[in-house]
C-alpha positions as CSV (number, residue, x, y, z in Angstrom):
1,M,95.4,31.9,-36.2
2,T,99.1,32.4,-35.5
3,Q,100.4,30.7,-32.4
4,L,103.3,31.9,-30.2
5,S,106.1,29.9,-28.8
6,N,105.9,29.0,-25.1
7,D,108.7,31.3,-24.1
8,C,107.5,34.6,-25.5
9,F,106.8,36.0,-22.0
10,R,109.8,34.4,-20.3
11,H,111.6,36.6,-17.9
12,S,113.3,36.7,-14.5
13,K,111.0,35.9,-11.6
14,K,112.4,38.6,-9.5
15,R,110.1,41.6,-8.8
16,I,110.7,44.1,-11.5
17,S,109.7,47.7,-12.3
18,L,106.8,48.5,-14.5
19,E,109.1,50.2,-17.0
20,N,111.2,47.0,-17.3
21,A,108.1,44.9,-17.7
22,I,106.8,47.0,-20.5
23,S,110.2,47.1,-22.2
24,V,110.3,43.3,-22.3
25,L,106.8,43.2,-23.6
26,E,107.7,45.6,-26.4
27,K,110.7,43.6,-27.4
28,R,109.2,40.1,-27.3
29,I,105.5,40.5,-28.3
30,K,104.8,40.6,-32.1
31,C,101.6,41.1,-34.1
32,V,99.8,37.8,-34.6
33,K,97.1,39.0,-36.9
34,K,96.7,38.6,-40.7
35,T,95.6,41.5,-42.9
36,Q,92.4,42.1,-44.7
37,K,90.9,44.7,-47.1
38,I,87.9,46.5,-45.8
39,K,85.7,49.4,-47.0
40,L,86.8,52.8,-45.6
41,D,83.4,53.5,-44.1
42,Q,83.8,50.4,-41.9
43,S,87.2,51.2,-40.6
44,L,86.7,53.2,-37.4
45,G,89.0,51.9,-34.7
46,R,90.8,49.5,-37.1
47,I,94.6,49.3,-37.3
48,L,96.3,50.0,-40.6
49,S,98.6,47.3,-41.9
50,K,100.0,49.4,-44.7
51,D,101.0,53.1,-45.0
52,I,98.5,55.3,-46.8
53,V,100.3,57.4,-49.5
54,S,98.5,60.0,-51.5
55,K,98.5,59.7,-55.3
56,L,97.1,63.2,-55.7
57,N,97.3,66.8,-54.4
58,V,94.7,68.1,-52.0
59,P,93.2,70.4,-53.0
60,P,93.8,69.3,-56.6
61,F,93.7,72.9,-57.9
62,N,93.8,76.5,-56.6
63,N,90.3,77.3,-55.3
64,T,88.6,80.1,-53.4
65,A,88.0,79.9,-49.7
66,V,85.2,82.6,-49.8
67,D,82.4,84.0,-52.0
68,G,83.8,87.0,-53.8
69,Y,85.7,88.2,-56.9
70,A,88.8,86.8,-58.5
71,F,91.3,89.3,-60.0
72,K,94.9,90.0,-60.8
73,Y,96.6,91.6,-57.8
74,S,98.6,93.9,-60.1
75,D,95.3,95.6,-61.2
76,L,94.6,96.7,-57.6
77,N,95.2,100.4,-56.7
78,K,97.0,100.1,-53.3
79,K,95.8,103.5,-52.0
80,K,92.2,103.8,-53.1
81,E,89.2,101.9,-54.5
82,T,89.7,100.0,-57.8
83,T,86.9,99.5,-60.4
84,L,87.2,96.4,-62.6
85,K,84.9,94.9,-65.2
86,L,82.9,91.8,-64.4
87,N,83.6,89.0,-66.9
88,G,82.0,85.7,-65.8
89,R,80.5,83.8,-62.9
90,I,82.1,80.6,-61.5
91,A,80.3,78.2,-59.1
92,A,82.0,75.3,-57.3
93,G,82.5,72.3,-59.6
94,Q,81.9,74.4,-62.7
95,D,84.2,74.0,-65.7
96,F,85.2,77.6,-66.4
97,N,87.5,77.9,-69.4
98,K,87.6,81.6,-69.9
99,K,90.8,83.5,-69.1
100,I,90.3,86.7,-67.0
101,K,92.1,89.6,-68.7
102,K,93.8,92.7,-67.3
103,G,91.2,95.0,-65.7
104,E,88.6,92.3,-65.3
105,V,87.2,90.2,-62.4
106,A,85.1,87.0,-62.2
107,R,82.3,86.4,-59.7
108,I,83.4,83.3,-57.8
109,F,81.9,81.1,-55.1
110,T,83.5,79.1,-52.3
111,G,85.3,75.9,-53.5
112,A,85.4,77.0,-57.2
113,K,88.6,76.7,-59.2
114,V,90.4,80.1,-59.4
115,P,90.4,81.1,-63.1
116,E,93.4,81.6,-65.3
117,G,94.7,85.2,-65.2
118,T,93.9,85.8,-61.5
119,D,95.9,85.3,-58.3
120,T,93.8,86.9,-55.6
121,V,90.2,86.7,-54.3
122,I,88.4,89.6,-52.5
123,M,85.4,88.8,-50.3
124,Q,82.1,90.0,-51.6
125,E,81.6,92.1,-48.4
126,D,84.6,94.2,-49.5
127,C,83.1,95.1,-52.9
128,K,80.3,97.1,-54.4
129,A,78.6,96.1,-57.7
130,N,77.5,98.8,-60.1
131,D,76.0,97.0,-63.1
132,D,79.0,95.2,-64.7
133,N,81.5,97.2,-62.8
134,I,82.9,95.9,-59.5
135,I,84.4,98.4,-57.1
136,L,87.1,96.8,-54.8
137,K,88.4,98.2,-51.5
138,S,92.1,98.7,-51.1
139,G,94.2,96.9,-48.4
140,I,94.0,93.2,-49.5
141,F,97.2,91.3,-49.9
142,K,98.3,89.2,-52.9
143,G,97.0,85.6,-52.9
144,A,94.3,86.3,-50.3
145,N,91.5,83.8,-49.8
146,I,93.0,81.2,-52.2
147,R,93.6,77.6,-51.1
148,K,96.7,76.6,-53.0
149,K,97.0,73.3,-54.9
150,G,98.5,70.7,-52.6
151,E,98.6,73.0,-49.5
152,D,97.0,70.2,-47.4
153,I,98.4,67.1,-49.0
154,K,101.0,66.8,-51.8
155,S,101.1,63.9,-54.2
156,G,103.4,61.2,-52.9
157,K,103.1,62.2,-49.2
158,K,102.5,59.5,-46.5
159,I,99.4,60.7,-44.7
160,I,98.7,57.9,-42.2
161,A,101.3,55.4,-41.1
162,K,101.1,51.6,-40.8
163,G,100.1,50.6,-37.2
164,S,97.8,53.6,-36.7
165,K,94.4,53.1,-35.1
166,L,92.0,55.0,-37.3
167,K,89.9,57.9,-35.8
168,A,87.1,59.7,-37.6
169,Q,89.5,62.5,-38.7
170,D,92.0,59.9,-40.1
171,I,89.2,58.3,-42.2
172,A,88.1,61.7,-43.5
173,L,91.7,62.4,-44.6
174,I,91.9,59.1,-46.4
175,A,88.6,59.8,-48.1
176,S,90.0,63.2,-49.3
177,I,92.5,61.4,-51.5
178,G,89.8,59.2,-53.1
179,I,90.6,55.8,-51.4
180,K,87.6,53.6,-50.8
181,E,89.2,50.4,-49.5
182,I,92.2,50.0,-47.1
183,E,94.3,47.2,-45.7
184,V,94.0,46.6,-41.9
185,Y,94.9,43.9,-39.4
186,E,92.1,41.6,-38.5
187,R,90.7,42.3,-35.0
188,L,92.4,40.6,-32.1
189,K,90.1,37.9,-30.8
190,V,90.2,37.8,-27.0
191,G,88.6,35.1,-24.9
192,I,87.8,36.0,-21.3
193,F,86.4,34.3,-18.2
194,T,86.4,34.8,-14.4
195,T,86.8,32.1,-11.8
196,G,85.3,31.6,-8.3
197,N,82.6,29.7,-6.6
198,E,81.5,33.0,-4.9
199,L,80.7,34.7,-8.3
200,F,77.2,35.1,-9.7
201,E,75.9,36.7,-12.8
202,P,74.1,40.0,-12.4
203,G,70.3,39.5,-12.6
204,T,70.5,36.1,-10.7
205,K,70.1,35.4,-7.0
206,T,73.3,35.0,-5.1
207,S,74.0,32.7,-2.2
208,K,74.4,34.3,1.2
209,N,78.2,34.1,0.7
210,G,78.2,35.2,-3.0
211,I,79.0,38.4,-4.9
212,Y,78.1,39.6,-8.4
213,D,80.8,39.3,-11.0
214,S,81.8,42.9,-12.1
215,N,85.3,42.1,-13.3
216,R,84.1,40.4,-16.5
217,Y,81.9,43.3,-17.4
218,C,84.8,45.8,-16.8
219,L,87.2,43.6,-18.9
220,K,84.7,43.0,-21.7
221,N,83.9,46.7,-22.1
222,L,87.6,47.8,-21.9
223,L,88.3,45.4,-24.8
224,E,85.3,46.7,-26.8
225,T,86.6,50.2,-26.2
226,I,89.8,49.3,-28.0
227,N,88.0,47.5,-30.7
228,C,88.9,43.9,-30.0
229,S,86.7,41.0,-30.9
230,I,85.6,39.5,-27.6
231,K,84.3,36.0,-26.8
232,D,82.9,35.8,-23.3
233,Y,83.1,32.4,-21.7
234,G,81.4,33.5,-18.5
235,I,82.0,32.5,-14.9
236,K,83.8,29.3,-14.2
237,K,83.5,27.6,-10.9
238,D,86.7,26.4,-9.1
239,N,86.8,23.0,-10.9
240,E,90.1,21.9,-12.4
241,K,88.7,19.9,-15.3
242,L,86.2,22.6,-16.2
243,I,88.9,25.3,-16.2
244,K,91.3,23.2,-18.2
245,N,88.7,22.4,-20.8
246,T,87.8,26.1,-21.0
247,L,91.4,27.2,-21.5
248,K,91.8,24.5,-24.2
249,K,88.7,25.6,-26.0
250,I,89.7,29.3,-25.9
251,S,93.1,28.5,-27.3
252,K,91.5,27.0,-30.4
253,E,89.1,29.9,-30.9
254,C,91.0,33.0,-29.8
255,D,94.3,34.8,-30.2
256,L,94.6,35.8,-26.5
257,I,93.3,34.5,-23.2
258,I,92.6,36.8,-20.3
259,T,91.3,35.7,-16.9
260,T,90.7,37.3,-13.5
261,G,91.2,35.3,-10.3
262,G,92.4,31.8,-9.7
263,M,96.1,32.8,-9.9
264,S,97.2,32.3,-6.3
265,V,98.7,29.1,-4.7
266,G,95.6,28.0,-2.8
267,E,94.1,24.6,-3.3
268,E,91.1,26.1,-5.2
269,D,93.3,28.3,-7.5
270,Y,93.4,26.0,-10.5
271,V,94.2,28.5,-13.3
272,R,97.8,28.9,-12.3
273,K,98.4,25.1,-12.0
274,I,96.8,24.4,-15.4
275,V,98.8,27.1,-17.2
276,Q,102.0,25.8,-15.8
277,E,101.2,22.2,-16.8
278,N,100.1,23.1,-20.3
279,G,102.4,25.9,-21.3
280,S,104.6,28.3,-19.3
281,L,103.9,30.8,-16.7
282,N,105.9,33.7,-15.5
283,F,104.8,35.7,-12.5
284,W,105.9,39.3,-13.1
285,N,105.8,40.4,-9.5
286,I,105.7,44.0,-10.7
287,A,106.5,46.6,-8.1
288,I,103.2,48.5,-8.5
289,K,100.2,49.2,-6.3
290,P,97.4,48.4,-6.9
291,G,97.8,45.2,-8.9
292,R,101.2,43.6,-8.1
293,P,100.5,40.0,-9.0
294,V,100.0,40.0,-12.8
295,A,100.6,36.7,-14.6
296,L,101.8,36.5,-18.1
297,G,102.5,33.3,-20.1
298,N,101.2,30.8,-22.6
299,V,98.7,28.0,-22.3
300,F,98.1,25.5,-25.1
301,K,100.4,27.7,-27.3
302,K,98.3,30.9,-26.9
303,P,99.3,34.1,-25.0
304,F,97.8,34.2,-21.6
305,I,97.3,37.1,-19.1
306,G,96.1,36.5,-15.6
307,L,94.8,39.6,-13.9
308,P,94.2,40.0,-10.1
309,G,90.8,39.4,-8.6
310,N,90.2,42.8,-7.0
311,P,88.1,45.1,-9.3
312,V,90.4,48.2,-9.1
313,S,93.5,46.0,-9.6
314,V,91.8,44.5,-12.7
315,M,91.3,47.9,-14.3
316,I,94.7,49.3,-13.3
317,T,96.7,46.3,-14.5
318,F,94.6,46.1,-17.6
319,L,95.5,49.7,-18.5
320,K,99.2,49.4,-17.5
321,I,100.1,45.8,-18.5
322,A,97.4,44.1,-20.6
323,L,96.8,47.1,-22.9
324,P,100.3,47.4,-24.2
325,T,100.4,43.6,-24.7
326,I,97.1,43.7,-26.7
327,N,98.4,46.7,-28.7
328,K,101.5,44.7,-29.8
329,L,99.5,41.6,-30.6
330,S,97.1,43.7,-32.7
331,G,99.7,45.6,-34.7
332,F,98.9,48.9,-33.1
333,S,101.9,51.2,-32.8
334,S,100.5,52.9,-29.8
335,P,101.5,56.4,-29.1
336,K,102.8,57.5,-25.7
337,E,99.9,58.4,-23.4
338,K,99.7,62.2,-22.9
339,N,100.1,63.5,-19.4
340,F,99.7,66.9,-17.8
341,I,101.5,68.6,-15.0
342,V,99.1,69.4,-12.1
343,T,99.4,70.5,-8.5
344,T,98.5,68.2,-5.6
345,D,96.0,69.4,-3.0
346,F,96.8,66.7,-0.5
347,N,99.7,65.0,1.4
348,F,100.4,61.3,1.0
349,K,102.7,58.7,2.5
350,K,103.8,55.6,0.6
351,K,106.3,52.8,0.8
352,S,109.6,53.0,-1.1
353,G,110.4,50.5,-3.8
354,R,107.2,50.4,-5.7
355,K,105.3,52.6,-8.1
356,E,101.9,53.6,-6.9
357,F,98.9,54.8,-8.9
358,L,96.5,57.1,-7.1
359,R,93.0,57.7,-8.4
360,V,92.4,61.5,-8.4
361,T,89.8,64.1,-9.2
362,I,90.4,67.5,-10.9
363,S,89.4,70.8,-9.4
364,K,90.1,74.5,-9.7
365,N,90.9,76.9,-7.0
366,L,89.7,80.5,-6.8
367,N,92.5,81.7,-9.0
368,G,91.6,79.2,-11.7
369,Q,94.6,76.9,-11.0
370,I,94.0,73.3,-11.7
371,K,94.6,71.0,-8.7
372,I,94.0,67.4,-7.9
373,K,92.5,65.6,-4.9
374,N,93.1,62.0,-3.9
375,Y,90.1,59.7,-3.6
376,P,89.6,59.1,0.1
377,K,89.1,55.4,-0.2
378,S,92.1,53.7,-1.7
379,G,91.2,49.9,-1.3
380,S,91.6,47.8,-4.4
381,G,88.0,46.6,-3.9
382,V,86.5,50.1,-3.9
383,F,85.5,50.3,-7.6
384,T,83.5,53.6,-7.0
385,S,87.0,55.1,-7.0
386,M,87.3,54.4,-10.7
387,V,83.9,56.0,-11.4
388,E,84.2,59.1,-9.3
389,T,87.7,60.1,-10.4
390,D,89.2,61.6,-13.6
391,G,92.5,59.8,-13.9
392,L,95.7,58.6,-12.3
393,I,98.8,60.1,-10.9
394,E,102.0,58.0,-10.8
395,L,104.2,58.1,-7.7
396,P,107.8,56.9,-8.4
397,E,109.4,54.0,-6.6
398,K,111.8,56.1,-4.5
399,L,109.1,58.6,-3.3
400,T,108.0,58.1,0.3
401,Y,106.1,61.3,0.9
402,L,104.1,63.4,-1.4
403,K,103.7,67.0,-0.1
404,K,100.6,69.2,-0.8
405,G,101.5,71.7,-3.5
406,T,103.8,69.3,-5.4
407,K,103.7,69.4,-9.2
408,I,103.2,65.9,-10.6
409,R,102.2,64.1,-13.8
410,F,98.5,63.4,-14.3
411,V,97.0,61.1,-16.9
412,P,93.2,61.2,-17.7
413,Y,91.6,57.8,-18.3
414,S,90.6,59.1,-21.7
415,E,94.3,59.4,-22.7
416,I,95.1,55.8,-21.8
417,L,92.3,54.1,-23.8
418,I,93.0,55.4,-27.3
């Protein structure tokens, strides 16, 4: 596995904006994965390492989009019904070598190649058959109901770009040009663990001062959603030797290390100390809420991301900081997330100088206008707010008061995790 130099995350220790943080990430982080050839039917969610260029036209020939009759448009009487002689029947996939002459039609079925001598197909509902004579209604236009050769894809056209994450429709498009195997980047292998003497695994009995570890479950499933390969190293108690050995082990087995908790300056917060002693650590005190303290660095020559310990902060900082980092390391040329302009149905006060993300729900008023409501509990430990909301609105640094009725950008969670 490729290793990164210790300064790939180096940056000023002053608090910076989210936009500046992402800009530095995009400039400094490079793809660390090798490429591999895989079968097309196993490629869902994988990232292309090479452009897909078509070597053929799709469709490869003119074919009919309907069941009907193929004929020469010049034979059609534009003002009244036209009677033409039936000369052949063409099913999809049939090799029909006969040329249709003037005054003739051919019975043709959806997907079949349009025969020589014809340039228009009329639907069977618009015709009447009288033995070998076919009576066509007037009013059809030239070239109707014919799918032209190459109208979808022309030979030599790039259809999917390097760095694309393959969706079902992408895979179908690649299949349509006859490709069975493609080149993709190997999956990014991410090692995760949480720290804290207070954490317990769900299904076990906690101490009277303990809580169940939800952060690791959130993190693991977020990573699975974006098709990473995950190695879960569990909960690690606040023990310096144990945490150091875990970080060293992950660095040998994974491409990226992500932890939650243990990043403060307390006597029991060992992750920060170990990373500084065995690599480099830069606290990007990013001016955002929730989730200001996000740590980025290297430990044992592997990229490291230290997320906050509060559950909401974990998910928000993953979506806004860890995700673009992972995309770059994976080779994914991630598109800009789509946002929608909506109207607020609440007032909100905030501090100046930081970007704030509010968890909101979508509703409609009596006039059908889409509005959003702020979740009533805004604490970074209230994870129900991530379940019972539809997405985020982003309040800019300089804003101090959001007035009801303001139009603002809204991003659904589904548009972030693509």
